[in-house]
C-alpha positions as CSV (number, residue, x, y, z in Angstrom):
1,M,30.1,31.4,-2.5
2,A,31.2,28.7,-0.1
3,D,31.0,25.7,-2.4
4,L,33.3,27.3,-5.0
5,D,35.9,28.3,-2.3
6,A,35.8,24.9,-0.7
7,D,36.2,23.2,-4.1
8,L,39.2,25.4,-5.0
9,E,40.9,24.4,-1.7
10,G,39.6,20.8,-1.3
11,P,40.3,17.5,-2.9
12,V,38.7,18.4,-6.3
13,S,40.8,21.5,-6.7
14,P,42.9,22.4,-9.7
15,P,46.5,20.9,-10.0
16,R,48.9,22.4,-7.4
17,D,52.6,22.6,-6.7
18,N,53.6,23.7,-3.2
19,G,50.0,24.8,-2.5
20,E,49.9,27.1,-5.6
21,I,47.6,26.4,-8.6
22,V,49.7,25.3,-11.5
23,F,49.3,27.0,-14.9
24,A,51.5,26.1,-17.9
25,A,50.3,28.9,-20.1
26,P,48.8,32.3,-19.7
27,W,45.5,31.2,-21.2
28,E,45.0,28.7,-18.4
29,R,45.3,31.4,-15.7
30,R,42.8,33.5,-17.7
31,V,40.2,30.8,-18.1
32,F,40.5,30.0,-14.4
33,G,40.1,33.6,-13.4
34,L,37.2,34.1,-15.8
35,T,35.4,31.1,-14.4
36,V,35.8,32.1,-10.8
37,A,34.7,35.7,-11.5
38,L,31.6,34.5,-13.5
39,C,30.7,32.1,-10.8
40,R,31.2,34.6,-7.9
41,S,29.0,37.1,-9.8
42,R,26.4,34.4,-10.3
43,A,26.6,34.8,-14.1
44,C,27.6,31.2,-14.1
45,D,26.5,28.3,-11.9
46,W,29.4,26.7,-10.0
47,E,27.8,23.4,-9.5
48,S,26.8,23.1,-13.2
49,F,30.4,24.0,-14.1
50,R,31.8,21.5,-11.6
51,Q,29.6,18.7,-12.9
52,S,30.6,19.5,-16.5
53,L,34.3,19.5,-15.6
54,I,33.9,16.1,-13.9
55,R,32.2,14.7,-17.0
56,H,34.8,16.0,-19.3
57,I,37.7,14.6,-17.2
58,A,35.9,11.2,-17.1
59,D,35.3,11.2,-20.9
60,D,38.9,11.9,-21.7
61,P,41.3,11.7,-18.7
62,A,44.3,12.0,-21.1
63,L,43.2,15.5,-22.1
64,P,45.1,18.3,-20.2
65,Y,43.2,19.4,-17.1
66,W,42.8,23.1,-18.2
67,W,41.5,22.0,-21.6
68,N,38.7,20.1,-19.8
69,W,38.2,23.2,-17.6
70,A,37.8,25.4,-20.7
71,R,35.4,22.9,-22.3
72,A,33.3,22.8,-19.1
73,L,33.1,26.6,-19.0
74,E,32.0,26.7,-22.7
75,D,29.3,24.1,-21.8
76,V,27.9,26.2,-18.9
77,L,27.9,29.4,-20.9
78,T,26.3,28.0,-23.9
79,A,23.7,26.1,-21.8
80,S,22.7,29.3,-20.1
81,L,22.6,31.2,-23.4
82,A,25.1,33.7,-22.1
83,V,27.1,33.0,-25.2
84,T,26.6,31.0,-28.4
85,P,29.1,28.5,-29.8
86,S,29.8,30.8,-32.8
87,E,30.6,33.7,-30.4
88,L,33.2,31.5,-28.8
89,D,34.6,30.3,-32.1
90,L,35.5,33.7,-33.7
91,P,37.8,34.9,-30.8
92,H,39.3,31.4,-30.6
93,R,40.2,31.4,-34.4
94,R,41.7,34.9,-34.0
95,L,43.8,33.8,-31.1
96,L,45.1,30.8,-33.1
97,E,46.1,33.1,-35.9
98,R,48.4,35.1,-33.7
99,P,52.1,34.3,-33.9
100,A,53.7,32.2,-31.2
101,G,54.9,34.1,-28.2
102,H,52.4,36.9,-28.8
103,D,50.2,36.2,-25.8
104,H,49.8,39.6,-24.1
């Protein structure tokens, strides 16, 4: 999937430090990996995801990059009916109930 690979290496790529993509928390790495895997498997359309990410960043540039990334993935998955918003909400609520530092 050339467009995905080009975007990950090009000017619209995720934040980097010394050439490496920067993740501040484990969930950011996971949502990135999940998105790339879904797009490479064609379960998710990269261009639709990319356009949604651009819209989210434009709508709220103060929001952290990876939050916008996660919101864009949710948009694409719910638009394709791969998952419903309620299916996303339950695991999210369960994760929020976990004690701090219990992210493994």
